[in-house]
Biotite code that builds the C-alpha atoms (Angstrom):
import biotite.structure as struc

atoms = struc.array([
    struc.Atom([130.247, 24.809, 181.501], chain_id="A", res_id=1, res_name="MET", atom_name="CA", element="C"),
    struc.Atom([127.319, 22.550, 182.251], chain_id="A", res_id=2, res_name="LEU", atom_name="CA", element="C"),
    struc.Atom([123.830, 23.790, 181.328], chain_id="A", res_id=3, res_name="VAL", atom_name="CA", element="C"),
    struc.Atom([120.743, 21.667, 181.855], chain_id="A", res_id=4, res_name="LYS", atom_name="CA", element="C"),
    struc.Atom([117.151, 22.381, 180.838], chain_id="A", res_id=5, res_name="ASP", atom_name="CA", element="C"),
    struc.Atom([114.384, 21.641, 183.337], chain_id="A", res_id=6, res_name="LEU", atom_name="CA", element="C"),
    struc.Atom([112.062, 20.781, 180.442], chain_id="A", res_id=7, res_name="ALA", atom_name="CA", element="C"),
    struc.Atom([114.431, 17.968, 179.415], chain_id="A", res_id=8, res_name="GLU", atom_name="CA", element="C"),
    struc.Atom([114.855, 16.437, 182.881], chain_id="A", res_id=9, res_name="ALA", atom_name="CA", element="C"),
    struc.Atom([112.728, 13.311, 183.358], chain_id="A", res_id=10, res_name="PRO", atom_name="CA", element="C"),
    struc.Atom([109.920, 13.579, 185.927], chain_id="A", res_id=11, res_name="THR", atom_name="CA", element="C"),
    struc.Atom([109.695, 10.939, 188.639], chain_id="A", res_id=12, res_name="THR", atom_name="CA", element="C"),
    struc.Atom([107.494, 10.522, 191.653], chain_id="A", res_id=13, res_name="THR", atom_name="CA", element="C"),
    struc.Atom([109.689, 10.883, 194.694], chain_id="A", res_id=14, res_name="ALA", atom_name="CA", element="C"),
    struc.Atom([109.280, 8.693, 197.771], chain_id="A", res_id=15, res_name="GLY", atom_name="CA", element="C"),
    struc.Atom([107.487, 11.557, 199.491], chain_id="A", res_id=16, res_name="ASP", atom_name="CA", element="C"),
    struc.Atom([104.935, 11.805, 196.620], chain_id="A", res_id=17, res_name="GLY", atom_name="CA", element="C"),
    struc.Atom([106.169, 15.034, 195.005], chain_id="A", res_id=18, res_name="SER", atom_name="CA", element="C"),
    struc.Atom([106.855, 15.227, 191.275], chain_id="A", res_id=19, res_name="GLN", atom_name="CA", element="C"),
    struc.Atom([110.629, 15.551, 191.060], chain_id="A", res_id=20, res_name="LEU", atom_name="CA", element="C"),
    struc.Atom([113.068, 16.491, 188.304], chain_id="A", res_id=21, res_name="ARG", atom_name="CA", element="C"),
    struc.Atom([116.732, 16.086, 189.172], chain_id="A", res_id=22, res_name="GLU", atom_name="CA", element="C"),
    struc.Atom([118.802, 18.938, 187.744], chain_id="A", res_id=23, res_name="LEU", atom_name="CA", element="C"),
    struc.Atom([122.292, 18.380, 189.111], chain_id="A", res_id=24, res_name="LEU", atom_name="CA", element="C"),
    struc.Atom([123.899, 15.429, 190.875], chain_id="A", res_id=25, res_name="HIS", atom_name="CA", element="C"),
    struc.Atom([127.638, 14.751, 191.092], chain_id="A", res_id=26, res_name="PRO", atom_name="CA", element="C"),
    struc.Atom([127.120, 10.996, 190.487], chain_id="A", res_id=27, res_name="GLU", atom_name="CA", element="C"),
    struc.Atom([125.304, 11.643, 187.187], chain_id="A", res_id=28, res_name="ARG", atom_name="CA", element="C"),
    struc.Atom([126.725, 14.919, 185.910], chain_id="A", res_id=29, res_name="ASP", atom_name="CA", element="C"),
    struc.Atom([130.265, 15.907, 184.926], chain_id="A", res_id=30, res_name="PRO", atom_name="CA", element="C"),
    struc.Atom([130.560, 18.507, 187.693], chain_id="A", res_id=31, res_name="ALA", atom_name="CA", element="C"),
    struc.Atom([132.484, 18.620, 190.966], chain_id="A", res_id=32, res_name="ALA", atom_name="CA", element="C"),
    struc.Atom([129.512, 19.353, 193.262], chain_id="A", res_id=33, res_name="LEU", atom_name="CA", element="C"),
    struc.Atom([129.131, 18.942, 197.007], chain_id="A", res_id=34, res_name="GLY", atom_name="CA", element="C"),
    struc.Atom([125.352, 18.954, 196.757], chain_id="A", res_id=35, res_name="TYR", atom_name="CA", element="C"),
    struc.Atom([122.448, 17.829, 194.573], chain_id="A", res_id=36, res_name="SER", atom_name="CA", element="C"),
    struc.Atom([119.734, 20.020, 193.080], chain_id="A", res_id=37, res_name="LEU", atom_name="CA", element="C"),
    struc.Atom([116.208, 19.031, 192.114], chain_id="A", res_id=38, res_name="ALA", atom_name="CA", element="C"),
    struc.Atom([112.983, 20.778, 191.132], chain_id="A", res_id=39, res_name="HIS", atom_name="CA", element="C"),
    struc.Atom([109.821, 19.595, 192.934], chain_id="A", res_id=40, res_name="ALA", atom_name="CA", element="C"),
    struc.Atom([106.114, 20.179, 192.430], chain_id="A", res_id=41, res_name="ILE", atom_name="CA", element="C"),
    struc.Atom([103.222, 19.512, 194.826], chain_id="A", res_id=42, res_name="VAL", atom_name="CA", element="C"),
    struc.Atom([99.762, 19.957, 193.283], chain_id="A", res_id=43, res_name="GLY", atom_name="CA", element="C"),
    struc.Atom([96.959, 22.077, 194.737], chain_id="A", res_id=44, res_name="PRO", atom_name="CA", element="C"),
    struc.Atom([95.430, 20.446, 197.814], chain_id="A", res_id=45, res_name="GLY", atom_name="CA", element="C"),
    struc.Atom([98.274, 17.926, 198.025], chain_id="A", res_id=46, res_name="GLN", atom_name="CA", element="C"),
    struc.Atom([101.077, 17.354, 200.558], chain_id="A", res_id=47, res_name="ALA", atom_name="CA", element="C"),
    struc.Atom([104.250, 15.346, 200.628], chain_id="A", res_id=48, res_name="THR", atom_name="CA", element="C"),
    struc.Atom([104.590, 12.424, 202.986], chain_id="A", res_id=49, res_name="LEU", atom_name="CA", element="C"),
    struc.Atom([106.562, 13.110, 206.160], chain_id="A", res_id=50, res_name="PRO", atom_name="CA", element="C"),
    struc.Atom([110.185, 12.162, 205.590], chain_id="A", res_id=51, res_name="HIS", atom_name="CA", element="C"),
    struc.Atom([113.619, 12.762, 207.048], chain_id="A", res_id=52, res_name="ALA", atom_name="CA", element="C"),
    struc.Atom([117.031, 13.023, 205.430], chain_id="A", res_id=53, res_name="LEU", atom_name="CA", element="C"),
    struc.Atom([120.331, 12.350, 207.203], chain_id="A", res_id=54, res_name="SER", atom_name="CA", element="C"),
    struc.Atom([121.641, 15.411, 205.326], chain_id="A", res_id=55, res_name="ARG", atom_name="CA", element="C"),
    struc.Atom([121.036, 19.130, 205.301], chain_id="A", res_id=56, res_name="THR", atom_name="CA", element="C"),
    struc.Atom([118.330, 20.218, 202.862], chain_id="A", res_id=57, res_name="GLU", atom_name="CA", element="C"),
    struc.Atom([117.213, 23.635, 201.669], chain_id="A", res_id=58, res_name="VAL", atom_name="CA", element="C"),
    struc.Atom([113.901, 24.327, 199.897], chain_id="A", res_id=59, res_name="TYR", atom_name="CA", element="C"),
    struc.Atom([113.637, 27.458, 197.786], chain_id="A", res_id=60, res_name="TYR", atom_name="CA", element="C"),
    struc.Atom([110.029, 28.174, 196.802], chain_id="A", res_id=61, res_name="VAL", atom_name="CA", element="C"),
    struc.Atom([109.718, 29.486, 193.259], chain_id="A", res_id=62, res_name="ILE", atom_name="CA", element="C"),
    struc.Atom([105.933, 29.342, 192.710], chain_id="A", res_id=63, res_name="GLU", atom_name="CA", element="C"),
    struc.Atom([102.825, 29.060, 194.854], chain_id="A", res_id=64, res_name="GLY", atom_name="CA", element="C"),
    struc.Atom([102.311, 29.012, 198.570], chain_id="A", res_id=65, res_name="ARG", atom_name="CA", element="C"),
    struc.Atom([102.152, 26.334, 201.222], chain_id="A", res_id=66, res_name="GLY", atom_name="CA", element="C"),
    struc.Atom([102.867, 25.324, 204.777], chain_id="A", res_id=67, res_name="VAL", atom_name="CA", element="C"),
    struc.Atom([106.280, 23.870, 205.597], chain_id="A", res_id=68, res_name="MET", atom_name="CA", element="C"),
    struc.Atom([106.524, 21.469, 208.523], chain_id="A", res_id=69, res_name="HIS", atom_name="CA", element="C"),
    struc.Atom([109.899, 20.728, 210.154], chain_id="A", res_id=70, res_name="VAL", atom_name="CA", element="C"),
    struc.Atom([109.806, 18.797, 213.384], chain_id="A", res_id=71, res_name="GLY", atom_name="CA", element="C"),
    struc.Atom([107.116, 20.373, 215.577], chain_id="A", res_id=72, res_name="ASP", atom_name="CA", element="C"),
    struc.Atom([107.184, 23.701, 213.715], chain_id="A", res_id=73, res_name="GLU", atom_name="CA", element="C"),
    struc.Atom([104.942, 24.837, 210.868], chain_id="A", res_id=74, res_name="ALA", atom_name="CA", element="C"),
    struc.Atom([105.348, 28.060, 208.888], chain_id="A", res_id=75, res_name="GLN", atom_name="CA", element="C"),
    struc.Atom([103.590, 29.487, 205.825], chain_id="A", res_id=76, res_name="PRO", atom_name="CA", element="C"),
    struc.Atom([105.884, 29.699, 202.796], chain_id="A", res_id=77, res_name="VAL", atom_name="CA", element="C"),
    struc.Atom([105.549, 31.361, 199.418], chain_id="A", res_id=78, res_name="ARG", atom_name="CA", element="C"),
    struc.Atom([107.587, 32.164, 196.311], chain_id="A", res_id=79, res_name="ALA", atom_name="CA", element="C"),
    struc.Atom([110.877, 33.755, 197.358], chain_id="A", res_id=80, res_name="GLY", atom_name="CA", element="C"),
    struc.Atom([111.182, 31.919, 200.648], chain_id="A", res_id=81, res_name="HIS", atom_name="CA", element="C"),
    struc.Atom([114.119, 29.644, 201.528], chain_id="A", res_id=82, res_name="ALA", atom_name="CA", element="C"),
    struc.Atom([113.734, 26.994, 204.235], chain_id="A", res_id=83, res_name="VAL", atom_name="CA", element="C"),
    struc.Atom([116.662, 25.274, 205.990], chain_id="A", res_id=84, res_name="HIS", atom_name="CA", element="C"),
    struc.Atom([115.897, 21.713, 207.092], chain_id="A", res_id=85, res_name="ILE", atom_name="CA", element="C"),
    struc.Atom([118.491, 20.257, 209.472], chain_id="A", res_id=86, res_name="PRO", atom_name="CA", element="C"),
    struc.Atom([119.677, 16.646, 209.133], chain_id="A", res_id=87, res_name="PRO", atom_name="CA", element="C"),
    struc.Atom([117.315, 14.119, 210.771], chain_id="A", res_id=88, res_name="GLY", atom_name="CA", element="C"),
    struc.Atom([114.354, 16.478, 211.014], chain_id="A", res_id=89, res_name="ALA", atom_name="CA", element="C"),
    struc.Atom([110.978, 15.037, 209.986], chain_id="A", res_id=90, res_name="VAL", atom_name="CA", element="C"),
    struc.Atom([109.624, 17.319, 207.300], chain_id="A", res_id=91, res_name="GLN", atom_name="CA", element="C"),
    struc.Atom([106.727, 17.699, 204.873], chain_id="A", res_id=92, res_name="TRP", atom_name="CA", element="C"),
    struc.Atom([105.176, 20.456, 202.848], chain_id="A", res_id=93, res_name="ILE", atom_name="CA", element="C"),
    struc.Atom([101.545, 21.051, 201.918], chain_id="A", res_id=94, res_name="GLU", atom_name="CA", element="C"),
    struc.Atom([100.253, 23.111, 199.061], chain_id="A", res_id=95, res_name="ASN", atom_name="CA", element="C"),
    struc.Atom([97.866, 25.729, 200.504], chain_id="A", res_id=96, res_name="ALA", atom_name="CA", element="C"),
    struc.Atom([97.074, 27.441, 197.212], chain_id="A", res_id=97, res_name="GLY", atom_name="CA", element="C"),
    struc.Atom([95.167, 26.990, 193.978], chain_id="A", res_id=98, res_name="LYS", atom_name="CA", element="C"),
    struc.Atom([98.239, 26.585, 191.738], chain_id="A", res_id=99, res_name="VAL", atom_name="CA", element="C"),
    struc.Atom([101.140, 24.153, 191.878], chain_id="A", res_id=100, res_name="SER", atom_name="CA", element="C"),
    struc.Atom([103.695, 24.651, 194.622], chain_id="A", res_id=101, res_name="LEU", atom_name="CA", element="C"),
    struc.Atom([107.107, 24.512, 192.950], chain_id="A", res_id=102, res_name="ALA", atom_name="CA", element="C"),
    struc.Atom([110.410, 24.589, 194.804], chain_id="A", res_id=103, res_name="PHE", atom_name="CA", element="C"),
    struc.Atom([114.084, 23.717, 194.441], chain_id="A", res_id=104, res_name="LEU", atom_name="CA", element="C"),
    struc.Atom([115.574, 21.077, 196.745], chain_id="A", res_id=105, res_name="CYS", atom_name="CA", element="C"),
    struc.Atom([119.279, 21.433, 197.577], chain_id="A", res_id=106, res_name="ILE", atom_name="CA", element="C"),
    struc.Atom([120.738, 18.509, 199.497], chain_id="A", res_id=107, res_name="VAL", atom_name="CA", element="C"),
    struc.Atom([124.209, 18.642, 201.022], chain_id="A", res_id=108, res_name="ASP", atom_name="CA", element="C"),
    struc.Atom([125.993, 16.268, 200.770], chain_id="A", res_id=109, res_name="PRO", atom_name="CA", element="C"),
    struc.Atom([124.168, 15.021, 197.632], chain_id="A", res_id=110, res_name="PRO", atom_name="CA", element="C"),
    struc.Atom([120.968, 13.018, 198.019], chain_id="A", res_id=111, res_name="TRP", atom_name="CA", element="C"),
    struc.Atom([121.225, 9.239, 197.842], chain_id="A", res_id=112, res_name="VAL", atom_name="CA", element="C"),
    struc.Atom([118.413, 6.768, 198.532], chain_id="A", res_id=113, res_name="PRO", atom_name="CA", element="C"),
    struc.Atom([120.008, 5.571, 201.767], chain_id="A", res_id=114, res_name="GLU", atom_name="CA", element="C"),
    struc.Atom([119.861, 9.045, 203.308], chain_id="A", res_id=115, res_name="CYS", atom_name="CA", element="C"),
    struc.Atom([116.049, 9.246, 203.286], chain_id="A", res_id=116, res_name="GLU", atom_name="CA", element="C"),
    struc.Atom([113.338, 7.642, 205.376], chain_id="A", res_id=117, res_name="VAL", atom_name="CA", element="C"),
    struc.Atom([109.744, 8.186, 204.223], chain_id="A", res_id=118, res_name="VAL", atom_name="CA", element="C"),
    struc.Atom([106.879, 7.724, 206.632], chain_id="A", res_id=119, res_name="HIS", atom_name="CA", element="C"),
    struc.Atom([103.997, 6.152, 204.716], chain_id="A", res_id=120, res_name="LYS", atom_name="CA", element="C"),
    struc.Atom([101.281, 7.794, 206.790], chain_id="A", res_id=121, res_name="GLN", atom_name="CA", element="C"),
    struc.Atom([99.795, 10.935, 205.246], chain_id="A", res_id=122, res_name="ALA", atom_name="CA", element="C"),
    struc.Atom([100.240, 14.117, 207.293], chain_id="A", res_id=123, res_name="PRO", atom_name="CA", element="C"),
    struc.Atom([97.275, 15.989, 208.816], chain_id="A", res_id=124, res_name="PRO", atom_name="CA", element="C"),
    struc.Atom([95.913, 18.690, 206.525], chain_id="A", res_id=125, res_name="ARG", atom_name="CA", element="C"),
    struc.Atom([95.621, 22.364, 207.267], chain_id="A", res_id=126, res_name="GLY", atom_name="CA", element="C"),
    struc.Atom([98.711, 22.897, 209.414], chain_id="A", res_id=127, res_name="GLY", atom_name="CA", element="C"),
    struc.Atom([99.005, 22.213, 213.126], chain_id="A", res_id=128, res_name="ARG", atom_name="CA", element="C"),
])
């Protein structure tokens, strides 16, 4: 059994600007996984940079509320919502609340730096 504590996972700033803590990754953990799992936080009034992965990604919102952008679509999201992001889709999420927006990121196959392209231009605020 492998048990990891979020509080013990180092925090890094991801390429998209979110605060990220990697929880599970088959290249760094003794587990046969076909995916990677990370915990992300976007502060109040903040948004991630638009980015695209060449892999499938799922966000599961665990705290707060925001607006999720995938391609030309934008939808409000809140705790309890899961969002499927298809490979190659430009995506970003903005925090629309007064508390941190926290979500899990599941990437299948596992995230590697080569699978992500980050657009360095900040997204428009307030949805589309």
